[in-house]
C-alpha positions in Angstrom: 0.0 0.0 0.0 2.9 2.3 0.9 4.6 1.4 -2.3 1.4 2.3 -4.2 1.2 5.7 -2.4 4.8 6.4 -3.3 4.1 5.6 -7.0 1.0 7.8 -6.9 2.9 10.7 -5.2 5.7 10.3 -7.8 3.2 10.4 -10.7 1.6 13.5 -9.2 4.9 15.2 -8.8 5.9 14.4 -12.4 2.5 15.6 -13.7 2.9 18.8 -11.7 6.4 19.4 -13.3 4.9 18.7 -16.8 2.2 21.3 -16.2 4.7 23.9 -15.0 6.9 23.2 -18.0 3.9 23.5 -20.4 2.9 26.8 -18.8 6.4 28.2 -19.2 6.6 27.2 -22.9 3.2 28.8 -23.9 3.5 32.3 -25.3 1.9 34.7 -22.8 -0.1 36.4 -25.7 -2.3 33.3 -26.0 -5.3 33.6 -23.6 -8.3 31.3 -23.5 -9.4 28.9 -26.3 -7.8 29.3 -29.7 -10.2 27.2 -31.7 -12.1 29.2 -34.4 -15.3 28.3 -36.2 -14.4 27.5 -39.8 -16.4 28.7 -42.8 -15.7 26.7 -45.9 -16.2 28.7 -49.1 -16.3 27.3 -52.6 -14.9 30.0 -54.9 -13.6 30.6 -58.4 -9.8 30.4 -58.7 -9.1 34.1 -59.4 -10.7 35.1 -56.1 -7.8 33.5 -54.2 -5.1 34.3 -56.7 -2.2 36.5 -55.5 -3.9 39.8 -56.6 -7.4 38.5 -56.0 -10.1 39.8 -53.6 -9.7 36.8 -51.3 -6.8 38.2 -49.3 -8.8 41.4 -48.6 -11.8 39.3 -47.5 -9.6 37.3 -45.1 -7.9 40.3 -43.6 -11.2 42.2 -42.9 -13.0 39.0 -41.8 -10.3 38.0 -39.3 -10.3 41.5 -37.8 -14.1 41.9 -37.6 -14.9 38.3 -36.6 -11.9 37.0 -34.6 -13.7 33.8 -33.6 -14.2 32.8 -37.3 -11.9 31.9 -40.1 -12.4 31.3 -43.8 -11.2 28.2 -45.6 -11.2 28.7 -49.4 -12.0 25.8 -51.7 -10.8 26.5 -55.2 -13.4 25.3 -57.6 -12.6 26.6 -61.1 -15.0 29.2 -62.3 -18.6 30.0 -61.5 -20.0 27.5 -64.0 -17.8 24.7 -62.5 -18.9 25.6 -59.0 -22.5 25.0 -60.1 -21.6 21.8 -61.9 -19.9 20.4 -58.7 -23.0 21.2 -56.7 -25.2 19.4 -59.2 -22.9 16.4 -59.3 -23.0 16.2 -55.4 -26.8 16.2 -55.6 -26.8 13.4 -58.2 -24.5 11.3 -56.0 -26.5 12.1 -52.8 -23.5 13.7 -51.2 -23.5 16.8 -49.0 -21.1 19.4 -50.5 -18.1 20.0 -48.3 -18.7 23.7 -48.1 -20.9 26.3 -46.3 -20.9 29.0 -48.9 -20.6 29.2 -52.7 -19.4 32.5 -54.1 -19.0 33.4 -57.8 -22.4 32.2 -59.2 -24.3 34.8 -61.1 -27.9 35.9 -61.6 -28.0 34.3 -65.1 -27.6 30.9 -63.5 -29.6 31.6 -60.3 -32.5 29.5 -61.6 -30.1 26.5 -61.4 -28.2 27.6 -58.3 -31.1 28.4 -56.0 -32.1 24.8 -55.4 -28.9 24.5 -53.4 -29.4 27.7 -51.5 -30.6 28.1 -47.9 -33.2 30.9 -47.8 -32.5 33.6 -45.2 -34.4 32.9 -42.0 -34.8 36.6 -41.1 -36.4 38.8 -43.9 -35.3 42.0 -42.1 -31.6 41.1 -42.7 -32.3 40.8 -46.5 -34.0 44.2 -46.4 -31.1 45.8 -44.6 -28.6 44.4 -47.2 -30.8 45.4 -50.1 -31.0 49.0 -48.8 -27.2 49.2 -49.1 -27.2 48.4 -52.9 -27.1 50.8 -55.8 -30.6 51.7 -57.1 -30.5 49.5 -60.3 -29.9 46.5 -58.1 -33.1 47.0 -56.2 -35.6 45.9 -59.0 -38.3 43.5 -58.2 -36.8 40.5 -60.0 -33.5 40.8 -58.1 -35.2 41.3 -54.7 -36.9 38.0 -55.2 -33.5 36.3 -55.7 -32.2 38.0 -52.6 -35.1 36.6 -50.6 -34.2 33.2 -51.9 -30.6 33.5 -50.6 -28.5 35.3 -53.2 -26.1 37.9 -51.7 -24.7 40.1 -54.4 -21.2 41.4 -54.2 -20.2 42.7 -57.6 -21.5 43.3 -61.1 -20.3 44.0 -64.7 -22.0 45.5 -67.7 -21.4 43.3 -70.7 -20.6 45.2 -73.8 -18.4 45.3 -77.0 -14.9 46.5 -76.6 -13.5 48.2 -79.6 -9.9 48.6 -80.9 -10.4 52.1 -82.3 -7.2 52.1 -84.4 -8.1 48.9 -86.1 -11.6 50.1 -86.7 -10.2 53.2 -88.4 -7.8 51.2 -90.5 -10.7 49.0 -91.7 -12.9 52.1 -92.2 -15.6 50.8 -89.9 -17.8 52.9 -87.6 -18.6 51.7 -84.1 -21.7 49.5 -84.1 -24.4 51.3 -82.2 -27.0 48.5 -82.0 -27.2 44.7 -81.6 -28.9 44.5 -85.0 -26.0 46.2 -86.7 -23.7 43.2 -86.0 -25.5 41.3 -88.8 -24.5 43.9 -91.4 -22.1 42.7 -94.0 -19.5 45.3 -93.1 -19.0 43.6 -89.7 -18.6 40.1 -91.1 -15.6 38.4 -89.4 -14.9 41.6 -87.5 -16.0 40.6 -84.0 -15.6 37.8 -81.4 -18.2 36.2 -79.3 -17.8 33.6 -76.5 -19.8 30.3 -76.7 -22.9 30.7 -74.6 -22.8 27.0 -73.6 -19.5 27.4 -71.8 -19.1 31.1 -71.1 -21.0 33.5 -68.8 -20.4 36.5 -71.1 -21.5 34.4 -74.0 -24.7 33.4 -72.3 -25.3 37.0 -71.3 -25.2 37.9 -75.0 -27.7 35.1 -75.7 -30.0 36.4 -72.8 -29.9 39.9 -74.3 -31.1 38.6 -77.7 -33.8 36.6 -75.9 -35.0 39.9 -74.3 -34.9 42.3 -77.2 -35.4 40.2 -80.4 -38.9 39.2 -81.3 -39.6 35.5 -80.7 -40.6 34.8 -84.3 -37.4 36.5 -85.6 -35.1 34.9 -83.0 -33.9 31.9 -85.1 -33.3 33.9 -88.2 -31.5 36.6 -86.3 -29.0 34.0 -84.9 -28.7 32.3 -88.3 -27.6 35.6 -89.7 -25.4 36.4 -86.8 -23.6 33.0 -86.9 -22.2 34.0 -90.3 -20.9 37.3 -88.9 -18.5 36.5 -86.0 -14.9 35.6 -86.6 -14.8 32.9 -84.0 -16.8 31.5 -81.1 -14.1 30.6 -78.4 -15.2 28.6 -75.3 -14.4 31.4 -72.9 -13.6 35.1 -72.3 -9.8 34.6 -72.0 -9.6 32.8 -75.3 -11.7 35.5 -77.1 -9.8 38.4 -75.5 -6.5 36.8 -76.4 -7.5 36.7 -80.1 -8.7 40.3 -79.9 -5.4 41.5 -78.3 -3.5 39.9 -81.2 -5.3 42.3 -83.5 -7.3 39.6 -85.4 -10.6 41.5 -84.9 -11.5 45.1 -83.9 -14.4 44.1 -81.7 -14.8 41.6 -78.8 -17.7 40.8 -76.4 -16.5 41.7 -72.9 -17.2 44.1 -70.0 -17.2 47.9 -69.9 -14.6 47.5 -67.1 -12.2 46.1 -69.8 -11.9 49.8 -70.9 -10.9 50.7 -67.3 -8.2 48.0 -67.3 -6.7 49.4 -70.5 -6.9 52.9 -69.1 -4.9 51.8 -66.0 -2.4 49.9 -68.1 -1.8 52.8 -70.5 -1.7 55.2 -67.5 -4.1 57.6 -69.2 -4.9 60.9 -67.6 -8.6 61.9 -66.9 -10.1 63.2 -70.1 -7.8 61.3 -72.4 -9.4 58.7 -74.7 -7.6 55.4 -75.0 -7.5 53.1 -77.9 -9.8 50.5 -76.3 -13.3 51.7 -75.5 -16.6 50.0 -74.5 -19.7 50.3 -76.6 -23.3 50.1 -75.4 -26.2 48.9 -77.6 -29.3 51.0 -78.2 -31.4 48.0 -77.2 -29.8 47.6 -73.9 -26.9 45.6 -72.3 -26.9 42.4 -70.2 -25.7 42.8 -66.6 -23.7 40.0 -64.9 -24.5 40.1 -61.2 -22.2 37.9 -59.1 -23.1 36.7 -55.7 -22.8 34.2 -52.9 -25.2 31.9 -51.1 -25.3 29.6 -48.1 -25.4 25.9 -49.1 -28.3 24.0 -47.6 -27.4 21.7 -44.7 -29.7 19.9 -42.2 -28.0 21.2 -39.1 -25.7 24.1 -38.3 -24.6 25.4 -34.9 -25.3 29.0 -33.8 -21.6 29.7 -34.0 -21.5 28.5 -37.7 -24.5 30.7 -38.6 -23.0 33.7 -36.9 -19.7 33.3 -38.9 -21.6 32.8 -42.2 -23.6 36.0 -41.6 -20.4 37.7 -40.7 -18.9 36.7 -44.1 -21.8 38.4 -45.9 -21.4 41.5 -43.8 -17.8 41.7 -44.9 -18.7 41.1 -48.5 -21.0 44.1 -48.5 -18.9 46.3 -46.2 -17.7 49.7 -47.4 -14.1 48.6 -46.9 -14.3 45.5 -49.0 -16.5 47.0 -51.7 -14.0 49.7 -52.2 -11.5 47.0 -53.3 -13.8 45.2 -55.8 -13.0 47.4 -58.8 -9.2 46.9 -59.0 -9.2 43.3 -57.5 -12.0 41.9 -59.6 -12.2 44.4 -62.5 -15.9 44.5 -61.8 -18.2 47.1 -60.2 -19.1 47.3 -56.5 -22.8 46.7 -55.7 -22.9 49.0 -52.6 -24.0 52.5 -53.1 -21.7 55.4 -52.0 -18.5 53.5 -52.9 -15.9 55.8 -54.5 -14.6 54.3 -57.8 -11.0 54.5 -59.0 -10.4 57.2 -61.6 -10.3 54.7 -64.5 -13.8 53.5 -63.7 -15.6 56.9 -63.3 -16.4 57.6 -67.0 -17.4 54.1 -68.1 -20.7 54.1 -70.0 -23.8 52.9 -68.2 -27.2 52.1 -69.7 -29.3 55.3 -69.3 -32.8 53.7 -68.8 -33.9 50.9 -66.4 -35.3 49.0 -69.5 -31.7 48.9 -70.9 -30.4 47.0 -67.9 -31.0 43.4 -69.0 -30.8 41.0 -66.0 -31.7 37.6 -67.3 -34.1 35.7 -69.6 -37.3 37.2 -70.9 -39.1 34.2 -69.5 -40.7 35.5 -66.3 -40.3 32.1 -64.6 -36.6 32.0 -65.5 -36.5 28.3 -64.7 -33.7 25.8 -65.3 -35.8 24.5 -68.2 -36.0 27.9 -69.8 -32.2 28.2 -69.5 -31.7 24.9 -71.3 -34.5 25.6 -73.7 -32.8 28.8 -74.9 -29.5 27.0 -75.4 -31.3 24.4 -77.5 -33.1 27.0 -79.6 -29.7 28.8 -80.1 -28.0 25.5 -81.2 -30.7 24.7 -83.7 -30.6 28.3 -85.1 -26.9 28.2 -85.9 -26.8 24.7 -87.4 
């Protein structure tokens, strides 16, 4: 028994020494629990690239919500994020993420089946009140109530190489219809709407402004006009920058990029300019949403809400233009000089948000692509 007591006393003594040693080795700055609630975010690759917006999100998030941390899950582009979610559903597997960021309103009809609707309508109203006026239309408010949290947008438009247009003795096209003119044959580039968001935006524009009975013939004529139909924006813009065509379908913010690169002064007109159509221009609204899950802790929900607060904060929104080369959704955000004179559709009717089909269902999305494919055969 005495031997047993000696052993116990010795063990207690050794444990006491171990605790003292551990206390001495811990940095005095660490106080209390260090575990943080992790928010896993599926995102497009450029968000977390070296010059992407992701680093700014992390910095602000860790400062404003010290009990939370973000874990990025690189998932390709917005279309690939959606495809991964759809594959998870087909396999009956819960996606390993809390938030998806980088989907857009064009594909919201497909995305919203994975989105968790906000439990408190007042939060949506507060967020919406922070947005610029054009983003407060009825159709978009419905998407916000279904779970879409917008964070940037871009106005899709033609970008013109003015020197090349002049050499070819071509005027700038003022309307969508003018692209079918013989003089513009093989003089512009469009992305494939099946694989490209800008390309689908162009298709959505035609669906909104071209009469249904003329839709197929319009695209049949248009298909003879473009120089190439690359699978994505990068490929199309690469051909454009080689001088193979004077026009490319892109964003008005591409003009801002060229102004910054050429270091133009306010008032100077650069060689690359954006052109709006008389009929209107499609708007690509990018956002994030909470992925449905059966159960979440209060801490997880708090950190997810915090992530959205950061996305729409004045501090983060002021970094959107130069980091994403898109436009901030929050009102009152001062734009960099290169962005201040970019053209903007003058009328509300010229802001084209999605498909003309009021239901904007997944079926209408696929149906439009089928109609397009048959028209250009």
